[in-house]
C-alpha positions in Angstrom: 16.8 -5.2 13.4 15.4 -1.6 13.3 18.8 -0.3 12.2 18.9 -2.9 9.4 15.4 -1.9 8.1 16.4 1.8 8.3 19.6 1.2 6.4 17.7 -0.8 3.7 15.1 2.0 3.5 17.8 4.6 2.9 19.5 2.4 0.3 16.1 2.1 -1.5 15.7 5.9 -1.4 19.2 6.5 -2.8 18.8 3.8 -5.5 15.6 5.6 -6.7 17.5 8.9 -6.9 20.5 7.4 -8.7 19.1 5.0 -11.2 17.6 6.9 -14.1 16.1 3.7 -15.6 13.9 3.4 -12.6 12.5 6.9 -13.2 10.0 7.3 -16.0 9.4 11.0 -15.5 10.4 13.6 -13.0 6.8 13.6 -11.7 6.8 9.8 -11.2 10.1 10.1 -9.3 8.7 12.9 -7.2 5.5 11.0 -6.3 7.5 7.9 -5.4 9.9 9.8 -3.2 7.0 11.4 -1.4 5.4 8.0 -0.9 8.6 6.6 0.5 9.1 9.6 2.8 5.6 9.1 4.2 6.2 5.4 4.8 9.6 6.1 6.4 8.0 8.7 8.6 5.4 6.2 9.8 8.1 3.6 10.5 10.2 6.2 12.5 13.2 6.1 10.1 12.9 9.8 9.6 11.3 12.8 11.3 9.9 16.1 10.1 12.4 18.0 12.2 
């Protein structure tokens, strides 16, 4: 189950990076990626190392 959530999280991240229609501006994309990174850190999907 953890691995499924982690895979979905990484797919969401990649989708945000790839689909320009999702991005309104570079600043909006940057803020959203930072927000996702913090959420993924809390869930243990990624680490700061």
